[in-house]
C-alpha positions, 0 to 999 in steps of 0.5 A: 890337490886339484887346482882351482878354478878362477871362478872358485878362486873368486868365490873364496876370496869374496867370502873371505872379503866378506865374512864380517856381513855374512856373519852379522847377517848369520847373527841376526838370523840366529837371534830370530831363532832364539826368541822362538826356540826352547829346550834343546834346540835353543841350547843348540842355537847358543852354541852357533851364536858363539861361534860366530861372536867368536868369528866376529872377534868380540870379547870372550867375556862379553860372549860368556856374559850373554851366553850365560844370562841365556837371554836373546835381547842382551844378544840384540843390543849387542847385534845393534852395536855390531852394525852400527856404523863408527 
């Protein structure tokens, strides 16, 4: 395995330090896309939403509830909860 440069190591380290912020940004983008999507594209977006929510460590029962409802408004409410400072 090749040794990583200092630049590559910093980039990897920064990614993991900012992973939650990156996932929240991605989730916000997915919500916007869900409102516009239909059919198979919508199903693919929901799969990506599940992945993002799992990385954000949202409870699986809550993920299942939101995905089964197929309602982007519920997802938007969860997003609002996640971005609010505690």
